[in-house]
N, C-alpha and C positions, 0 to 999 in steps of 0.2 A: 293069275296077278303074282308078282314076284313076292317072296317073303320079306317081311319087314326089314328095312336095313338096321333097325335098332337092335335085331336078334343077330346081327353080324359081328358086331364089335366086341361083345364079350362082357365080362362080370366085373362089376367095381366094388370094392369093400367100403361098406359105410363106416361111419364113426362107432357103431357098436359092434363092429366085427363080423357081421351077418353079410352073406353075399347076396347081392340083387343082381337081378337079370335086366338088360334091357329089352324093350320092345315086347314081343309076346311071351317072353320068358324062355324062348328056344335058342338056345346056345348052337351057332352054326360052326361046327369042327371039321367038316368036309372040304377045307381048302387043299388045295395041291399045286405043285409047281406049273408054271404056265411059261409058255413061249419058250421051252426048253432048247430049241433048235437055235433060237437067235442067241440065247446066253452061250452055247457052244461056240457059236461065230464071234461073240465079243469076246471070249476068252483066248480063241485062237487069233483074233485081232490084236490082243495085247502081247502074245508071244511074237506076233509079227512085229510090233513096236520095238519089243526088246532086241530083235535081231537087227532092226533097223538103226537102233540106237548104238548098238555095238560096231556094225559097219561105220558110223559117223565117227565114233571116237577113234577107230582104227585108222580112218583115211583123212580126218579133217585136222585142221590146225586154224584157230580163229584168230591167229596172228597174221595170217593171209588176208584177212578181212580188212587189216588196216595198212599193213606194211608191204613194199612191193618186193620183188625177186632181184637178187643181184646177178652177175654176169656167170655164177657158177650153178644158180639155180637155188640158193638159200635165201630164207625169209630174213630180211632185215629185223634186228632185234632178237632172233633166237640164240638163245643161250647155247644150245647144244651144238650149233653152228659156230660157236667162237663169236658171235655176233652181238653180245649182250650189251645193251644199251646204245648200239650202234643202229639206230632206228630211220635214218633218212636216207632215201635212194637219190644218189647223184649220178648223172651221166658225165664220163669221163671226155668224151669225144665231142666238142661241140660241132663239128662238121657233120658227124653221123645223126645228130639230134636235128640239123638243118635239112639233112637230106631226107630225115624221114619225114619231113613238114612238107615237102614238095608235093604238088598236086597229081603229078604222073609218076611217082618215085613207087618204086616196089619194096624199098627198105623200110622197115617197121621200127618205131621207137623201143619196142621189146627186144629188136636184136642190136640195139645199140649198147656199147660195153657200159655198164653202172657197177656201183660198189656201193657199200652201206657207210655212213658218215654219222659222226656224233653231232655236228652241226653243218651248215651249208656255208661253202668256202666264198670268201669275197676278194678280190683282187687287192693288192696291197698297192698304195700310192708311192712307194719308193723304188720298188723292184719287181721282176716277174717271179711269182710263187707258183708252187706245183702241188698237184695232187697226184700222189702216186698210189698203185695199185697195193693189195695186201701183201705185206712183207713176206715172202718166202724164198725157196732156193738159195742163191747165194747172199740175199739181202739177211744179213744177220742182225735183225731188228724185231723187237717182241712188238704184240698188238698193242701193248700199252705204251711203248715208246714211240711206236707209229702215231699215235692219238696225239702223244704230248709233242711231237715233232710237227703238228698238224698236216699230217699226211705226207709230209715233204722229205725224201731221202734223196733227192736228185744228187748230190754231192757224194753220194755213194755208189752211184752208177760207173760202170765202165764205159769207156768211148763208145762202144758198140750200142750199149743200151741209150746212151745219151744222144746218138745218132738215131736211133729208133723214135725216141721221144719226140724229138725235133719233127718227125716225120708224121706226129700224130697217130704212133703204132704203140706207144707205151715204152715201158712201164709207168713212165709219168706223163702227166698230160698238164699243160698250162691253165692257169686260172686267167681266163680272157674275161669272162661276163660275170658279173655280180649275180647272185642267186639268193632265193629266200624260202623258207619252209613253207609250203602251202601243202597241208596233209600229209605231210611226213614225205615228201619228194620236193628237191630242190628245184625250184621253178628260176630258169633262167630269165634274165631280164636283158631286153636286147639294147643294151647300152655298153659296147665295150670298152673297157678302161684304157686310157689313151697311154698311160704309161707302161701297162703290161703289155700292149699291142705293140709300142716302139721297141721295147726289148725283144719281143717274140720276133719281131722282123729283123732287127739286127743280128738275132743268132741265126738267120736263115731259115726258119721256121715256115711251113707250108701256109699257103692262104688259108685264111679262117674268114668264113661269110658271115657279114654282121648284119644280114636281114633281119626284119621281126618275126620271120617265119619260126626261128629258132626259139621265141617267146610262145607264139602260137601252138607249136607241135605239143610242147610239154603241158600247155593249158588244156588242149584238146584231149590229151590223155587222162589227164586228173578229172576233167568235167565230163568223161565218157558215162553213159547211163550203167553200165556195170560197175564203174568204179563209185559212182555215188549210191549205188544200192548196196555194196559190200561196204561202206562207209555208215551209211544208215544201221545195218545188221551190227557192224562192229560198235555203234553208240549205245546199244542196248548192254552189250558187255561192258562197257566202261561206268554205265550209270546203274551199275545194280543197287549201289545203296539208296538211289533215289527211288528204283523200284520197290524196294522192300519198305522204304518209308511211306512213299506216297501212293504206290499200288498196292501194298499190303496191310501195314499198320494203321494208317491214318484212315481209309474207308472203314475198317474194322471198327476203329474208336468212335467215328461218326454214325455208322449204322448201329451200334449198340446204344448210343446217346439217343437215336431217333427213337429206338423201340421203347427206351425207358420213358422217354417225354411221351409217347402215343398212350404208353400204360397209365399215367398220371394226369395227362392233360388233352385227354382225347378231342375234346370239344374245340381246343383250340390249334390243334396239329394240323389240321386241313389247311386254315388260314395262315398260319406260320410258315407252312411248306410253299404255299403260293407266293406269298410275299418275299419269303428268302431267296426262293428260286428266281423271282425276277429282279431282286437287288444284286444277286449274285451274275445274273446274265449282263445287267448293265454296268456293273463293276468291271467284268472282264472285257467286255467292250470297250470300256472307256481306257482301260489298261493297255489294250490292242491299240486304241488311238495315240496312246502317248509313245508306244514302241514304234509306231511307223511315222512319227513326227507331226501326225494331223492336230495335235494339241500337244503345247508345250514344246520343250526342245530334247526330249530324252529319246532321240531316235536310235535305233539300232544300228543304222549305218556310221562306221567309223570315219576319222579324217583319213584320208587316204589320197593318194597322189593320183595324177590324170594317166601314169603308166604303170602303178602299182598292179601287179597281178591279181591282187584281191580283189579288186574293184569290179568284175564280172561276178565274183562269187559271192559277195555281198549283196550286189545288185539283184541277184536271182532270190537270194533269202528274203530280201525287203520285198520283193515282188509276191513272193508267196504269202509273206506276213500281211500284205495288203489285200490279197485275196481273202484270206481268214479274217481279216477286220471286216470286209465287207459281207461275208457269211455272217458272223458274229451279230453285226448290225441288223440283219434281215431276221435273225433268230431271236433276237430282242424284241424286235416290233412284234413279231408273231406271238410270241410268249406273253407279251403284257396285252395284246387283244384277246387272247385264248383266256387268261385268267379272269378280263372282265366278264368273257361269256359264260363263265362257267360259275361264277359267284351264285348265281340261284338255284345252282344244282348241288353246292357243296353240303348243305344241311341234309340233303338226303343222304348222302355217302356218310355223314358223320354218326346217323343213328346205326349203321352196320359197322362202322368203325369201334363205335361203343361196346359193342357185342364181341367183336374181336378183341377189343382191349380187354373185356371181362375175361374170356378164355385165357388169355396170356396172364391175367392175374391168378387165375385157378390152376392152371399147368405152367408154372414158372419155368419148367425146365426146357418150354419152348424158346426162350431168350437166350439161354445158353448151347442149345442144340447146335443151331448153325455153325458154332466153333468146331464142330466135328468135320462136316463137310469142307468148311473153310480150310482147317488145318491139312486135310487130304489134298486140297486143290493147290495150296501153298507149295507142299513138297513136289507134288506134280509139275507144277509150272517151273519152278527151279530146275528141275531135271529136264524139262522139256526145252527150256531155252538154251540150257547147255548143249544139249543135243542138236537143237536147230542150229546153233552157232558152227558146232564142228560139221554138221551136215552141209551147210551152206558153204563152208570153205573146203569141202572134200574135192578130191580130185588128184589127178597124177601130175605130177612137175616134170615136164618133157622139154626136151631141146627143139628149138624150132627148126625149121627147114628154110632157111632163108634164101640161098642162092645169090648172095651180095657179098661185097666187098666188107670185111670186117676184120681185115687182118690185125694182129696184135701180137705184142711181145708177150710170151709164155715164160716166166721166171724159172719154172722147173724143167722145161725143156731148153733154156737158153736161146731161144732163137724165136723168130717172127713165125708165127702158124698163121694160115688163111683157111684151116678147115677146122671142124668143130668150134666155131668162134660164135656162132649165132647164141642170140640169146635164149632164156627160158620162160615157159608159160604154163599155166595151170590148166590142163586138158579135162573137160567135164565130160563123162559119158552120158548118154540119155537116160540111164537108169538112175542117175544122180537126179534129175528132174522129177522122175517118178518117186523117188523116195522122200524128196521134200514135200512133194503134194500129199503123199501118203501120212507124212508127220503132221501136217497142216490139219488135214481131216481128222487124224487120230486126235489131234487137240480139242478141235471142236466137238467129236462125237463123245469124247471123255468128259467134257465140260457140260454138256447137255445132259449126261449119265448121271453125273453127282447132283447137278440142280433138279433134276427129276427125282433120285433119291431122296435128296432134302425136303421137294414138296410133298413126296408121298408119305412120308414118316409124319410131317406136320398136319396132314390131311387127316391121317389115321387118328392121330391124336385128337385133333379137333371134333372129329366124328365121335369120338368116345364121349367128349363133352356134351354135344347136342342130343345125342341119343340116350345119354343118362339123365336128362332132365324128366324121364318118365317116372324115376324114383323119388322118393323123398328125401329132399336134401342131400344129394348125392355127393361124393367127395371124388375128384379126379385127382388120383395119386401122382407123385412125381414119376413114378415108374412108368406112366402109361407113354411117355415118349419112347423109351426103351422097348416097351412091348411092340408098340408100332414098328420101331427097327427092326426087331426079331421077325414080325411077320413078313416083312418085306425081305430081308436076306434069305428067309427060308422059302418064301414062295413066289414072289414077284420080281426078281432081278431080272428074268427074262424078258417079261413084259416092258420095263423101264428101259431096256437095251433095245427094244424094238423101237420104242417110241422116240428115244433119242436119237436112234439111227433115222428114222423118217425125217425128223427136223434137219440132220445134219445131210443127209441126202438132197433135199430140196435147197438148201442153203449152198451145196456144193454147186449145184446145177444153175442157181442164180449167180454165183460168182463167176463160172466159165462163160455163160452168155453175157454177163457184164464185161468181161475181158475181151470177148470176141467183138462187141459192140464198140469198145473203144477201140479197137485195132482198126474196125472198118471206118470209124470217125477221121483217126488220123491216116489212113490211106486214101481217103477220100471218097469212099465208096457207100456214103449214105444215100437212101432213097432221094430221087429229086422230085416226084409228085407229092400233093398233099395227102393222098391215102398212105403212101408207102410212109411218110414221115410221121403221120399220127400211129400207124401200126409200130412203127420203130421205136415211137416214144411210150406208148400205152403198153407196150410189152413189160418194160420195166416195173410200170405200177402194178400191173398184173401178175408179175411175180412175187412182188412185195405182199400183194395182199394174199397170195396162196401162202405164201410163208407165215405170215399173221396168222391166217386161220388156222393153219396145222398147229402152231404153237398154242393156240387157244384152247383147240380142242384137245391136244395132248394134256394140258395142264387140268382140264376137267376129267380126263380119262385116268389121270394120274389119281385123282379123287377118288373115282369110282372104283379103281384098282385097290386102293387103300380099304375102301368101305367093304366091297364085296369079295375081293380076291380073284376076280374074272381076268381074263386074258385082255391083251391090250386092245383088240378089236372089240371084244364083247363089251369092256368097260367103255370105250368109246362110243358104243351103239347106245347103251344105256344112258349117258352122259348127252349126246346128241338129242336123244328123244327128249328127255326133262328140259334141256335148254329150248327146243323147239315148241314145247307144250307152255312155257312160262317165259317166253321171249321178254314179254314187257315187264314182267317182274323184275327179271334179272337186268334187263338192260338200263332202267332207270336208275339203279343204284351202282350196279358192277362197273359201269363204264366210266362213272364218275369216279369212283373208287380207285380203278385202273389208273385214271389219269392222275389222282393226287399221287398216289405210289410211283407212278412212272415220274412225276416232277421231284419227289423225294428222292429216287435213283439218280436222276441227272444233277441234284444239288450234292450229291455224295461225289459222284464221278468226275464233276466239272471243278469241284473243290479240289479233289486230289490233283487232277491237271494243271489247277492253277499254282498250287502248291509245289508239283514238279518243275513248272516252268521257272518259278522263283529260286527254288534250289539251283537248276541249270544255268541261271542267270550270274552264278558266283564265279568268282575268278579261278577256283579249282577245274571248273570245265571247260575254260577258255585259253587254257595255257599248259605247257608241258606234257607228260604222257597221258593224263586223263581227258585232254582237249578232245572235244565232240565236232563232228562236221554241222550239226543242226540239233536244235532240241526237240524239231518237231516230232520224230518218231519216238524218243522216249516219253514225251508227253503224251502221245497217243495210246501208247501202251498202259501207262498209268491210268488213262482215262478208261480204257477197256477193263483192266484189272480192277478198278474202283467200281464201275459197273457191275462186273460180275460177283464181287462181294457184297455189294449193295442188293444185288437179285438174291442172294442166298439170306440175307438177313431179313429185308423186306418181304421176301415169300412166307415169312410167319406169319404177316398181317394179310398179305394177298391170298395165300392159301386157305386162311381162316376164314376170310370173307367169303372165297368162293365155296368152301366145304359146307359151309353154315349155309348159304343161299341154295345149292344144290340138294342139302338135306332137307331144308324148310320146301322145296317144291316136291320132293319125294314123300315126306311126312305127309304134305296137304293131298298128294295123289292116292295116298294108301288109306288115308282116314279121312278125308273131305276136308277137315280142319287140321292145321298142324298143331299136333298134341304136344310135341316135345319142344317147341320153338319158345325162347324167351318172350317175354311180353313186349320189349320194346321191338324185338325184330317182327314180331306179328303185326305190331303197330304200323311199322315204315313198310312192310311188304304186301299187308292185306287192305289197304285203304282202297275201297272199291269206287271212291268218286275220283281220286288221283289216277286210277287204273283206266276210267272211262275217260277222263280227259286224256290221258296219254293216247288212248286208242284213237279217239277223234283227231289228234295232232298227226297221228301217223297215217291217216286216210289222204 
């Protein structure tokens, strides 16, 4: 039989200064570093992350996610290219835009001549106005004067230049169609100005097509999947104050408040958590009902005209919002029914929560300890997001090979040129996609690693409390948390790297399989027979169960690593045997306790997401430079950050409960009865009548 776990923890000084030993009085000093090979791999992985980040900062430019490229390959709004504040992409030649929208045309909109402007041009009601190319060559006008002139220096052109402009070859182009700013691109409205068109025809200008294709061509470009994804990524960079407040500070505050409340109001906290969660779900659902216009008149859809280009965009966002509203309604019903179902079991979980609260009271460093991994994660996420935005926008700006008629007047060469006139695009090589996947995997692995470190330190400190109950009035010093941290750093980092890698690997496989499943669904390759459909759908549930099981076993393995100092797989074996031999004892309390803690995490994360949505609903993020395409992605990021922060702090209670229960099971296995367990815990877990009743129910 293994040595008493009380002997593993160490010594605790009592109030009279003497040293008491836990368990059988034998202090186990023969710990050694475990899973060193995985630790070396983890260090190499960090080096690779740094190299990947260096590549991102060298090759990426987050401005590309929001603003387009002009005909020279410069990013609109880039001050290094002299385009500061010129953020809107405008296509000069309306016939090129029309040609790019034709069904069988080989000409692409990216090859149409475009420049960057401060605002979108509108035709004059009195005369024909022009938008001219960037001033250079013989045009002695500064960029600031060009902007002040509304981009119109047509009167300064030579007769040759004017004749070229009338042929729609520049350097000046007529403003025939009104345009509006839609996501930093000037969207043409296919309603030509009669006054401008009349003046253009009187000047002998070439025919300009007035079909709605000119509207649809730009609309298709703006709403392409790649453009939408880039805007979603750019929204993260624009909303960094919201991410800091609602994804970092707010969940930190709420989590600490929850810990303090469970410390002082432990009996009421399970009920408070359940009731507050239900009220929060109902409130958020009602808020979405208001936003989609199903209750009241506060709908998200603005008053827009029938031909306004915004109508398609807002219609899509409203559809997404309605889907979310239906989903929230389903969650609301399920949460209320679940709350009613677990009422009878909450009292069982309260007893163990009281023991966990007592641990926090005696080892008060446990309340503030999660601030350490929280701070590390906060710094890591800020750097990670910055690298991700640069990585996602990385690539080489190359000129297209269009093989189309794109002739235009070159002010520097003083002639019309028909070669080297194609547009520019960002060329992404396959290794950039690999780098992005590697970066995403790195985020998940590092997050799981830091959470596992936090959990193991807490488990070691709580185990010191449990196995110290064998002494007379033991004191758990403030330094016990830091002693547990020291043991972790010195001996067990490799084991935690292996455990977190296991979870990350399984999650990555589930993500890839889910991506394949969605592609098959879109392409229409889903199985037709009922057996194939059943296997197709059950595979998702199976993978989710595997992920949940691995996370659960990892958590218990971390506890045994903290107590015994064993390697990851050895600790997993010990924890598995304890759980298998005491499944009814653990299940009756641990499951309900986990449900309460999970609801608490959801409360924190949902509150963070709701506050983020309210902040993004402000005017600041609806106009000007900070305008975002959709609040969806920043809100989801705040929800994820809130859940991770809550996991760190709620882990104090979660790991306290799991450590106490596993220690109780090991104590009972070693001594026949639990000699070190607090009386309240013995009363909760050793009720034979209740055990028999549960055994009968399980048959």
